[in-house]
Backbone as CSV, one residue per row, in Angstrom:
resi,resn,N_x,N_y,N_z,CA_x,CA_y,CA_z,C_x,C_y,C_z
1,UNK,119.593,106.223,131.624,119.250,104.944,131.981,117.850,104.609,131.311
2,UNK,117.896,103.331,131.016,116.545,102.936,130.209,115.936,102.539,130.973
3,UNK,114.359,102.230,130.068,113.430,101.649,130.382,113.426,99.883,130.864
4,UNK,113.807,99.292,129.580,113.629,98.152,129.716,115.410,97.584,128.675
5,UNK,115.868,96.826,129.722,116.728,95.985,128.988,116.375,94.303,129.131
6,UNK,116.442,93.653,127.820,116.475,92.310,127.879,117.585,91.861,127.589
7,UNK,117.966,90.741,128.509,119.437,90.110,128.315,119.545,88.983,128.042
8,UNK,120.791,88.350,127.202,120.852,87.086,126.597,119.927,86.473,126.082
9,UNK,118.959,87.385,125.138,118.046,87.141,124.166,118.786,86.447,122.831
10,UNK,118.461,85.333,122.109,118.742,84.764,121.034,118.216,85.672,119.740
11,UNK,118.838,86.749,119.350,118.159,87.750,118.698,118.562,87.058,117.049
12,UNK,117.093,86.930,116.276,117.249,86.808,115.019,117.212,87.875,114.236
13,UNK,117.879,88.400,113.317,117.648,89.653,112.524,118.595,89.765,111.187
14,UNK,117.976,89.940,110.419,118.996,90.428,109.084,119.492,89.079,108.865
15,UNK,119.201,87.737,109.114,119.847,86.851,108.580,120.589,85.940,109.435
16,UNK,120.592,86.545,110.462,121.650,85.719,111.402,121.002,85.765,113.016
17,UNK,121.752,84.650,113.449,121.058,84.870,114.604,122.225,84.529,115.598
18,UNK,122.070,85.527,116.826,123.443,85.655,117.984,122.772,85.762,119.415
19,UNK,123.089,85.852,120.065,123.228,86.262,121.342,123.291,87.559,121.990
20,UNK,122.339,88.663,121.881,122.406,90.076,122.522,121.771,90.636,123.461
21,UNK,121.920,91.751,123.801,121.292,92.719,125.128,120.424,93.509,124.321
22,UNK,119.459,94.013,124.527,118.342,95.433,123.987,118.386,95.778,124.763
23,UNK,118.483,97.246,124.823,118.294,98.330,125.569,117.042,99.219,124.853
24,UNK,115.907,99.351,125.752,114.782,99.830,125.125,114.647,101.429,125.996
25,UNK,114.327,102.189,125.225,113.586,103.723,125.886,112.749,104.356,125.164
26,UNK,111.766,104.089,126.429,110.672,104.941,125.615,109.891,104.084,124.887
27,UNK,109.351,104.094,123.538,109.156,103.412,122.512,110.357,102.814,121.512
28,UNK,111.721,103.562,121.916,112.321,102.880,120.473,113.571,101.970,121.169
29,UNK,113.844,101.033,120.163,115.099,100.317,120.729,116.689,100.910,121.058
30,UNK,116.881,101.508,121.787,118.072,102.393,121.694,120.041,101.963,121.524
31,UNK,119.738,100.502,121.761,120.624,99.758,121.660,120.813,98.236,121.545
32,UNK,121.747,97.604,120.414,121.933,96.507,120.435,123.109,95.940,120.589
33,UNK,123.611,95.394,122.071,125.169,94.655,121.911,125.239,93.099,122.515
34,UNK,126.501,92.973,122.484,126.765,91.475,123.067,126.429,91.479,124.476
35,UNK,127.175,92.925,125.324,126.303,92.816,126.445,126.170,94.573,126.964
36,UNK,125.210,94.690,127.671,124.571,95.680,128.296,124.554,95.726,129.420
37,UNK,125.691,96.614,130.281,125.475,96.411,131.636,125.197,97.911,132.068
38,UNK,123.679,98.669,131.886,123.761,99.579,132.473,122.304,99.389,133.329
39,UNK,122.234,100.662,133.876,120.588,100.997,134.866,119.533,100.564,133.879
40,UNK,118.935,100.548,134.773,117.772,99.973,133.889,116.233,99.990,134.725
41,UNK,115.430,100.599,134.286,113.555,100.253,135.264,113.375,98.861,135.137
42,UNK,113.452,98.184,134.097,113.424,96.830,134.136,114.467,96.160,133.641
43,UNK,115.018,94.696,134.076,115.968,93.962,133.372,115.116,92.541,133.046
44,UNK,115.248,91.860,132.449,114.640,90.889,132.072,115.356,89.669,131.512
45,UNK,115.733,88.213,131.839,116.692,87.720,131.188,116.192,86.558,130.788
46,UNK,116.076,86.964,129.384,115.825,85.772,128.342,116.463,84.979,127.891
47,UNK,117.751,84.402,128.779,118.141,82.992,128.751,117.223,82.070,127.908
48,UNK,117.403,81.310,126.920,117.268,80.607,126.180,115.600,80.674,125.278
49,UNK,115.468,82.039,125.696,114.344,82.178,124.410,114.972,83.505,123.243
50,UNK,113.911,83.237,122.153,114.415,84.021,121.031,113.846,85.230,120.668
51,UNK,114.230,86.175,120.154,113.863,87.535,119.758,114.046,87.731,118.844
52,UNK,112.290,87.880,118.372,112.548,88.508,116.998,111.486,89.494,116.088
53,UNK,111.829,90.222,115.686,111.495,91.435,114.881,110.042,91.275,114.757
54,UNK,108.810,92.351,115.320,107.823,92.048,114.716,107.295,92.899,113.532
55,UNK,106.716,91.807,113.244,106.080,91.734,111.811,104.909,93.158,111.537
56,UNK,105.398,93.400,110.298,104.055,94.598,109.876,103.154,94.150,108.818
57,UNK,101.756,93.991,109.111,100.909,93.526,107.835,99.688,94.664,107.596
58,UNK,100.522,94.837,105.975,100.093,96.225,105.296,98.667,95.628,104.555
59,UNK,97.758,94.943,105.252,96.749,94.309,104.688,95.704,93.690,105.460
60,UNK,94.695,94.535,106.345,93.986,93.456,107.571,92.857,93.960,107.083
61,UNK,91.669,93.514,107.829,90.156,93.535,107.441,89.851,93.166,109.163
62,UNK,89.730,94.533,110.043,89.042,94.593,111.043,87.460,94.402,111.352
63,UNK,86.807,94.939,110.539,85.606,94.981,110.398,84.941,95.932,111.451
64,UNK,85.603,96.905,112.164,85.097,98.080,112.950,85.307,99.350,112.520
65,UNK,84.005,100.276,111.948,83.039,99.742,112.906,81.890,99.086,111.681
66,UNK,80.741,99.066,112.007,79.315,98.388,111.491,79.826,96.913,111.333
67,UNK,80.719,96.226,111.102,80.750,94.686,110.881,81.588,93.681,112.083
68,UNK,81.034,94.450,113.467,82.001,93.819,114.654,81.117,92.643,114.678
69,UNK,80.225,91.722,114.222,80.052,90.338,114.445,81.360,89.989,114.089
70,UNK,81.696,90.058,113.038,82.883,89.089,112.113,84.159,89.491,113.134
71,UNK,84.780,90.628,113.486,85.742,91.150,114.275,85.718,92.609,114.675
72,UNK,86.485,92.822,115.330,86.876,94.422,115.796,88.574,94.486,116.245
73,UNK,88.704,95.686,116.258,89.809,96.143,116.365,90.829,95.464,117.403
74,UNK,90.367,95.341,118.795,90.418,94.860,119.862,91.057,93.330,120.046
75,UNK,89.999,92.751,119.302,90.602,91.132,118.932,91.315,91.088,118.009
76,UNK,91.220,91.845,116.786,92.433,91.186,115.580,93.364,91.941,116.007
77,UNK,93.621,92.893,116.513,95.165,93.294,116.647,95.687,92.616,117.975
78,UNK,95.084,91.923,118.670,95.365,90.823,119.852,95.312,89.577,119.471
79,UNK,94.779,89.054,118.342,95.105,87.827,117.478,96.472,88.092,116.618
80,UNK,96.583,89.315,116.124,97.984,89.649,115.508,99.351,89.645,116.137
81,UNK,98.972,90.184,117.378,100.118,90.248,118.371,100.745,88.996,118.707
82,UNK,99.706,87.629,119.048,99.892,86.261,119.119,100.887,85.649,118.164
83,UNK,100.265,86.088,116.831,101.671,85.600,115.793,102.689,86.407,115.624
84,UNK,102.982,87.635,116.278,104.417,88.507,115.871,104.046,89.418,115.024
85,UNK,102.534,89.908,114.921,102.463,90.964,114.275,102.308,92.409,114.864
86,UNK,102.954,93.375,115.037,103.263,94.606,116.144,102.457,95.474,115.265
87,UNK,102.416,95.967,114.200,101.709,97.172,113.419,100.849,96.319,112.275
88,UNK,99.626,97.464,111.804,98.975,96.426,111.075,98.360,97.774,110.060
89,UNK,98.246,97.970,108.757,97.599,99.089,108.074,95.927,98.410,107.469
90,UNK,94.654,98.810,108.214,93.786,98.577,107.789,92.909,99.082,107.069
91,UNK,92.015,98.134,106.168,91.504,98.449,105.148,89.886,99.170,105.241
92,UNK,89.579,99.904,104.143,88.498,100.635,104.929,87.012,100.058,104.239
93,UNK,86.964,99.134,104.028,85.129,98.403,103.363,84.951,98.000,104.766
94,UNK,84.325,98.836,105.356,83.385,98.917,106.853,82.534,99.598,106.850
95,UNK,81.775,99.424,107.642,80.277,100.335,107.406,79.873,101.245,108.513
96,UNK,80.261,102.827,108.097,80.295,103.293,106.905,81.767,103.032,106.331
97,UNK,81.948,103.342,105.208,83.557,103.114,104.517,84.125,103.772,104.725
98,UNK,85.578,103.792,104.986,86.148,104.849,105.164,86.682,105.527,103.726
99,UNK,86.010,106.314,103.491,85.799,107.352,101.998,85.535,108.618,102.447
100,UNK,86.368,109.188,103.867,86.184,110.322,103.851,86.898,110.669,105.030
101,UNK,87.545,111.975,105.194,87.960,112.225,106.382,88.024,111.870,108.041
102,UNK,86.595,112.613,107.864,85.620,111.990,108.860,85.570,110.825,109.610
103,UNK,85.379,110.124,108.577,85.270,108.077,109.160,86.550,107.648,109.297
104,UNK,87.826,108.550,108.360,89.141,108.228,108.827,89.489,108.501,110.285
105,UNK,89.139,109.638,110.698,89.357,110.001,112.007,88.781,108.535,113.469
106,UNK,87.656,108.772,112.592,86.537,107.923,113.238,87.298,106.667,113.675
107,UNK,88.383,106.596,113.194,88.963,104.913,113.140,90.526,105.018,114.011
108,UNK,90.790,105.952,113.971,91.845,106.113,114.617,91.531,106.405,115.901
109,UNK,90.357,107.496,116.359,90.040,107.548,117.884,89.652,106.443,118.305
110,UNK,88.796,105.136,117.597,88.806,104.026,117.774,90.011,103.004,118.691
111,UNK,90.553,103.021,117.662,92.014,102.228,117.757,92.569,103.335,118.825
112,UNK,93.396,104.344,119.371,93.594,104.740,120.345,93.460,104.133,121.360
113,UNK,92.258,103.723,121.795,91.529,103.081,122.764,91.889,101.558,122.800
114,UNK,91.293,101.130,121.923,91.631,99.800,121.386,92.498,98.487,121.138
115,UNK,92.860,99.487,120.217,94.364,98.332,119.381,95.323,98.138,120.800
116,UNK,96.121,97.043,120.341,97.058,96.604,121.326,98.432,96.425,120.495
117,UNK,98.000,96.800,119.211,99.375,96.883,118.561,99.265,98.181,117.667
118,UNK,100.472,98.955,117.010,100.859,100.012,115.981,99.760,99.511,115.155
119,UNK,99.140,100.719,114.567,98.297,100.810,113.897,98.024,102.299,112.633
120,UNK,97.476,101.964,111.483,97.646,103.356,110.170,96.270,102.426,109.714
121,UNK,95.593,103.269,108.755,94.362,103.264,108.325,94.490,103.440,106.585
122,UNK,93.647,102.736,105.907,93.727,103.303,104.818,92.055,104.154,104.236
123,UNK,92.535,105.303,103.474,91.700,105.769,103.185,91.227,105.162,101.891
124,UNK,89.514,105.092,101.798,89.090,104.325,100.397,88.996,105.428,99.142
125,UNK,89.090,104.795,98.112,89.002,105.905,96.836,87.707,105.421,96.111
126,UNK,86.604,106.385,95.458,85.646,106.271,94.783,85.421,107.392,94.153
127,UNK,84.624,107.178,93.409,84.569,108.061,91.813,83.602,109.558,92.212
128,UNK,83.482,109.810,93.925,82.901,110.936,94.287,83.843,111.393,95.059
129,UNK,84.958,111.062,95.727,85.339,111.423,97.026,86.918,112.404,96.176
130,UNK,87.282,112.556,95.410,88.355,113.199,95.074,88.417,114.417,95.695
131,UNK,87.625,115.379,96.153,88.025,116.501,97.040,88.749,115.815,98.408
132,UNK,88.128,114.982,99.040,89.037,114.141,100.005,90.157,114.101,99.946
133,UNK,90.202,113.064,98.564,91.888,113.089,98.571,92.634,114.165,98.466
134,UNK,92.782,114.855,97.717,93.107,115.863,97.634,93.335,116.762,99.322
135,UNK,92.194,116.836,100.016,92.433,117.643,100.975,92.954,116.841,102.255
136,UNK,93.448,115.313,102.132,93.559,114.616,103.194,95.077,114.779,103.476
137,UNK,95.165,114.790,104.488,97.153,115.156,105.128,97.478,113.628,104.888
138,UNK,98.720,113.851,104.367,99.293,112.203,103.388,100.123,111.896,104.672
139,UNK,100.196,112.402,105.677,100.948,111.767,106.990,99.935,110.970,107.895
140,UNK,98.224,111.501,107.625,97.351,110.483,108.370,97.284,108.886,108.060
141,UNK,96.999,109.002,106.662,96.479,107.625,106.370,97.456,107.113,105.948
142,UNK,97.795,105.887,105.871,99.027,105.190,105.422,98.639,104.789,103.866
143,UNK,97.553,104.806,103.066,97.737,104.469,102.106,96.247,104.975,100.993
144,UNK,96.038,104.639,99.560,94.855,104.945,99.656,94.512,103.711,98.624
145,UNK,93.285,103.064,99.010,92.731,102.019,98.785,91.523,101.895,97.120
146,UNK,91.615,101.559,96.253,90.983,101.339,95.297,90.662,99.658,94.958
147,UNK,89.192,99.619,95.482,88.406,98.685,95.261,88.067,98.036,93.891
148,UNK,89.274,97.264,93.037,88.778,97.238,91.712,87.990,95.988,91.563
149,UNK,88.261,94.675,92.188,87.605,93.207,92.241,86.035,93.681,92.811
150,UNK,85.486,94.258,93.378,84.091,94.461,93.283,83.722,94.850,91.834
151,UNK,84.165,96.043,91.354,84.058,96.524,90.217,83.999,95.433,89.122
152,UNK,85.071,94.821,88.851,85.183,93.695,88.195,83.466,92.874,87.589
153,UNK,83.541,92.372,89.114,82.727,91.039,89.531,81.189,92.286,89.453
154,UNK,80.689,93.281,89.603,79.403,93.526,89.355,79.209,93.852,87.741
155,UNK,80.249,94.169,86.887,80.728,94.205,85.600,80.205,93.042,84.877
156,UNK,80.980,92.249,85.263,80.590,91.052,84.722,79.447,90.215,85.225
157,UNK,78.858,90.647,86.114,77.371,90.145,86.312,76.285,90.982,85.420
158,UNK,76.605,92.240,85.378,75.780,92.751,83.983,76.125,92.559,82.582
159,UNK,77.264,92.042,82.381,77.409,91.387,81.264,76.427,90.035,81.057
160,UNK,76.423,89.571,82.000,76.252,87.988,82.190,74.357,88.070,81.994
161,UNK,73.538,89.278,82.594,72.216,89.615,83.151,71.981,90.140,81.307
162,UNK,72.846,90.460,80.693,72.713,91.187,79.260,72.888,90.234,78.087
163,UNK,73.036,89.023,78.363,73.325,87.452,77.433,71.857,86.911,78.070
164,UNK,71.550,86.919,79.195,70.342,86.307,79.495,68.835,87.203,79.024
165,UNK,69.320,88.317,79.578,67.882,89.170,79.253,68.440,90.340,78.075
166,UNK,68.453,90.724,76.722,68.715,91.406,75.748,68.326,92.606,76.114
167,UNK,67.129,92.768,76.311,66.507,93.684,76.202,66.358,94.673,77.639
168,UNK,67.128,94.107,79.015,67.001,94.205,80.258,67.839,95.961,80.234
169,UNK,67.582,96.632,81.242,68.118,97.894,81.086,68.460,97.746,82.826
170,UNK,69.685,98.036,83.315,70.054,97.487,84.681,71.009,99.061,85.067
171,UNK,71.534,99.017,86.126,72.025,100.016,86.745,73.100,99.951,87.516
172,UNK,74.465,99.600,87.812,74.992,99.019,88.731,75.467,100.310,89.402
173,UNK,75.813,100.153,90.909,76.257,100.962,91.782,77.691,100.060,92.827
174,UNK,78.283,100.835,92.701,79.164,100.414,93.998,79.629,101.652,95.079
175,UNK,79.376,101.049,96.401,79.396,102.594,97.368,78.596,103.312,97.078
176,UNK,77.190,103.268,96.615,76.018,104.315,96.263,76.589,105.112,95.296
177,UNK,77.530,104.465,94.259,77.898,105.873,92.623,77.623,104.701,91.518
178,UNK,76.880,105.475,90.468,76.676,104.844,89.673,78.336,104.118,88.639
179,UNK,78.461,102.987,88.372,79.540,102.509,87.844,79.566,102.952,86.093
180,UNK,80.518,104.154,85.934,80.246,104.684,84.610,80.949,103.815,83.787
181,UNK,81.234,104.018,82.569,81.804,103.029,81.324,83.290,103.558,81.601
182,UNK,83.579,104.709,81.986,85.035,105.265,81.875,85.602,104.496,83.395
183,UNK,84.922,104.008,84.543,85.580,103.621,85.676,85.419,102.140,85.488
184,UNK,84.931,100.912,84.660,85.320,99.886,84.175,86.236,99.817,83.273
185,UNK,86.445,100.710,81.999,87.350,100.722,81.494,88.569,101.023,81.423
186,UNK,89.025,101.768,83.093,90.017,101.955,83.526,90.579,100.902,84.422
187,UNK,89.438,100.044,85.478,89.601,98.681,85.997,90.224,97.848,85.007
188,UNK,89.594,97.527,84.047,89.743,96.480,82.700,91.301,96.970,82.189
189,UNK,91.655,98.017,82.217,93.153,98.156,81.838,93.985,97.538,82.447
190,UNK,93.669,98.416,83.981,94.675,97.595,84.834,94.706,96.481,84.833
191,UNK,93.544,95.664,85.152,93.884,94.102,85.110,94.709,93.215,83.642
192,UNK,94.652,94.178,82.652,95.163,93.645,81.573,96.650,94.202,81.786
193,UNK,97.158,95.180,82.063,98.346,95.332,82.244,99.098,94.747,83.140
194,UNK,98.139,94.668,84.275,98.387,93.547,85.329,99.374,92.226,84.792
195,UNK,98.216,91.295,84.370,98.719,90.581,84.017,99.902,90.033,82.884
196,UNK,99.719,91.126,81.762,100.596,91.116,81.099,102.185,91.355,81.629
197,UNK,102.038,92.055,82.795,103.405,91.927,83.439,103.762,90.733,84.379
198,UNK,102.852,90.563,84.790,103.378,89.487,85.246,103.407,88.480,84.319
199,UNK,102.795,87.861,83.259,103.253,86.921,82.223,104.962,87.370,81.613
200,UNK,105.181,88.295,81.743,106.550,88.810,80.980,107.599,88.868,82.149
201,UNK,107.320,89.247,83.549,108.160,88.772,84.520,108.732,87.243,84.685
202,UNK,107.652,86.561,84.443,107.486,85.179,84.853,108.401,84.382,83.313
203,UNK,108.469,84.843,82.478,109.371,84.769,81.223,111.122,85.069,81.388
204,UNK,110.686,86.480,81.844,112.302,86.588,82.172,112.807,85.593,82.934
205,UNK,112.299,85.390,84.464,112.817,84.436,85.286,112.958,83.501,85.134
206,UNK,112.201,82.707,84.060,113.047,81.283,83.888,114.201,81.457,82.510
207,UNK,114.153,82.256,82.132,115.420,82.524,81.579,116.900,83.313,82.310
208,UNK,116.749,83.295,83.456,117.457,83.800,84.239,118.058,82.166,85.366
209,UNK,116.995,81.104,84.581,117.613,79.969,85.144,116.791,79.610,86.453
210,UNK,115.939,80.470,86.652,114.673,79.731,88.038,113.637,78.397,87.059
211,UNK,113.075,77.976,88.019,112.058,76.973,87.670,110.882,77.429,87.651
212,UNK,109.577,77.191,86.886,108.806,77.681,86.807,107.699,77.934,87.771
213,UNK,107.905,77.139,88.920,107.085,77.285,89.833,107.689,78.514,90.985
214,UNK,109.027,78.933,91.061,109.516,79.732,91.548,109.625,81.097,90.721
215,UNK,109.772,81.338,89.371,109.797,82.028,88.230,108.073,82.721,88.716
216,UNK,107.192,81.793,88.322,105.655,82.565,88.598,105.193,83.093,89.881
217,UNK,105.594,82.331,90.991,105.499,82.832,92.380,106.115,84.118,92.508
218,UNK,107.285,83.854,92.109,108.242,85.129,92.459,107.548,86.613,91.977
219,UNK,107.036,86.456,90.566,106.616,87.256,89.444,105.133,87.950,90.061
220,UNK,104.663,86.925,91.161,103.219,87.421,91.456,103.466,88.140,92.824
221,UNK,104.528,87.418,93.562,104.772,87.998,94.992,105.227,89.582,94.808
222,UNK,106.095,89.943,93.355,106.964,91.150,93.273,105.798,91.858,92.971
223,UNK,104.759,92.092,91.783,103.865,92.715,91.674,102.936,92.963,92.767
224,UNK,102.736,91.928,93.381,101.356,91.906,94.330,102.130,92.217,95.504
225,UNK,103.267,92.370,95.740,103.719,92.977,97.286,103.122,92.084,98.518
226,UNK,103.173,90.763,98.416,102.295,89.900,99.120,103.367,88.607,100.109
227,UNK,104.748,89.088,99.653,105.530,88.082,100.608,106.411,87.193,99.968
228,UNK,106.530,85.877,100.722,107.377,84.958,100.323,106.703,84.284,98.752
229,UNK,107.102,83.622,98.205,106.805,82.921,96.978,106.525,81.292,97.500
230,UNK,106.684,80.642,96.414,106.616,79.067,96.266,107.999,78.114,96.333
231,UNK,108.113,76.945,96.367,109.236,76.244,96.226,110.350,76.326,97.203
232,UNK,111.445,75.584,96.844,112.713,74.994,97.709,113.951,76.631,97.671
233,UNK,113.350,77.733,97.062,114.589,79.118,96.800,113.539,80.219,97.293
234,UNK,112.777,80.666,97.372,111.709,82.030,97.395,110.538,81.840,98.606
235,UNK,110.213,80.014,99.270,109.256,79.341,99.899,109.199,80.529,101.201
236,UNK,108.152,80.017,102.222,108.330,80.549,103.441,109.314,80.534,104.100
237,UNK,110.062,79.168,103.791,111.011,79.341,105.101,112.435,79.754,104.173
238,UNK,112.481,80.442,103.237,113.911,80.620,102.105,113.633,82.190,102.066
239,UNK,114.424,82.917,101.355,114.335,84.515,101.141,114.494,84.549,99.821
240,UNK,114.953,85.328,99.453,114.943,85.955,97.942,116.670,86.426,97.666
241,UNK,117.605,85.797,98.726,119.101,86.180,98.802,119.565,85.385,97.435
242,UNK,119.025,84.216,97.341,119.938,82.928,96.535,119.244,83.311,94.972
243,UNK,118.135,84.241,94.582,118.374,84.149,93.222,119.569,84.951,92.302
244,UNK,119.500,84.542,90.974,120.337,85.261,90.335,120.144,87.573,90.475
245,UNK,121.461,87.651,90.148,121.111,89.237,90.298,120.338,89.792,89.390
246,UNK,120.267,89.341,88.156,119.314,89.943,87.321,117.669,89.646,87.661
247,UNK,117.756,88.218,88.242,116.223,88.656,88.591,115.931,89.270,90.000
248,UNK,116.857,89.670,90.282,116.381,90.955,91.476,116.136,91.954,90.977
249,UNK,116.903,92.414,90.220,116.601,93.669,89.046,115.626,93.804,88.558
250,UNK,115.162,92.460,87.844,113.171,92.337,87.539,112.208,92.239,88.391
251,UNK,113.015,91.787,89.285,111.543,91.389,90.805,111.392,93.215,91.194
252,UNK,112.621,93.628,91.355,112.716,95.235,91.791,111.898,95.760,90.875
253,UNK,112.203,95.993,89.877,110.891,96.510,88.601,109.447,96.067,88.939
254,UNK,109.508,94.634,89.030,107.699,94.274,89.123,107.182,95.148,90.130
255,UNK,107.811,95.126,91.431,107.632,95.341,92.943,107.188,97.264,92.964
256,UNK,108.172,98.043,92.436,107.964,99.115,91.914,106.343,99.430,91.168
257,UNK,106.324,98.667,89.866,105.105,99.079,89.445,103.706,98.503,89.850
258,UNK,104.081,97.629,90.707,102.917,97.201,91.478,102.432,98.124,92.480
259,UNK,103.504,98.131,93.208,103.155,99.270,94.162,102.909,100.433,93.914
260,UNK,103.199,100.734,92.464,102.743,102.215,91.804,101.419,102.094,91.522
261,UNK,101.092,101.356,91.682,99.446,100.393,90.554,99.935,100.931,88.767
262,UNK,101.293,100.408,88.185,101.350,100.202,86.831,101.175,101.672,86.174
263,UNK,100.026,101.867,86.288,100.013,102.908,85.148,100.405,104.386,85.483
264,UNK,100.420,104.855,87.246,101.349,105.859,87.421,102.710,105.403,87.290
265,UNK,102.891,104.403,87.186,104.510,104.038,87.247,104.998,103.828,85.676
266,UNK,104.146,103.522,85.077,104.471,103.280,83.599,104.514,104.687,82.703
267,UNK,103.620,105.582,83.304,103.465,106.551,82.157,104.670,107.790,82.281
268,UNK,105.768,107.275,83.430,106.987,108.103,83.558,107.563,107.748,81.926
269,UNK,107.472,106.682,81.514,108.227,106.209,80.101,107.658,106.724,78.700
270,UNK,106.622,107.640,79.341,105.878,108.051,77.843,106.720,109.442,77.679
271,UNK,106.959,109.717,76.244,107.767,110.524,75.951,106.569,112.037,76.510
272,UNK,105.486,111.782,76.080,104.306,112.854,76.450,104.715,113.434,77.866
273,UNK,104.619,112.827,78.817,104.724,112.771,80.235,105.788,113.913,80.343
274,UNK,106.981,113.697,79.787,108.087,114.761,79.926,107.812,115.899,79.022
275,UNK,106.931,115.790,78.106,106.935,117.795,77.652,106.017,118.608,78.206
């Protein structure tokens, strides 16, 4: 016996649109078939309605705790559901920042009673919480977030101030910690590799026959893992299925490199890594 059976719905899934019945037990879809005639606690007739897969948003900012004048877990997860987002991964730049296991668990506790959708949370990385990262249960957080943009902006401001006042002594901080030269160099190296990879992939894609707009946007979406590109081939209303096979392999490489933060991916091609 199922908990819920959706009858006669127009299912949009994996590039096809067909009329199917869907059987659900607990929180899982147990069966999809052209006809399901079994006992169920609830049966809904969806004739004339579309059934779409729930979306997963892997980067949201719900601003709770500490910044709830902008939004909170309850309001933003409900807004996401209205747009079809049924699961989300939330960022750690709240107040206090989610940079230790205590604050991470506190967000999970909040979501247990407030979230309207499935959820998980990132742990933020800083230059002082390496022990927290090492002790983290990797089944708890959805990922580790490093805030590079803020570091770049603060360093750029420091350079500008130095040009204006050469004798000025300043010490910039992020999340209460000093921004050391090592941190700034690491961020700038990442940024350099990002743009070199972006340019190389864009160039290769143009050689596969893609127009410049498609090539550039495809490169950006793959290494940034942000979804659809621009144009009439990979735009929001299209998919990557029509691009050449070589382009797919190149974009797969870019996606892996971007998702693994470039340096940790490229290091495996170093001879020293295998010694």
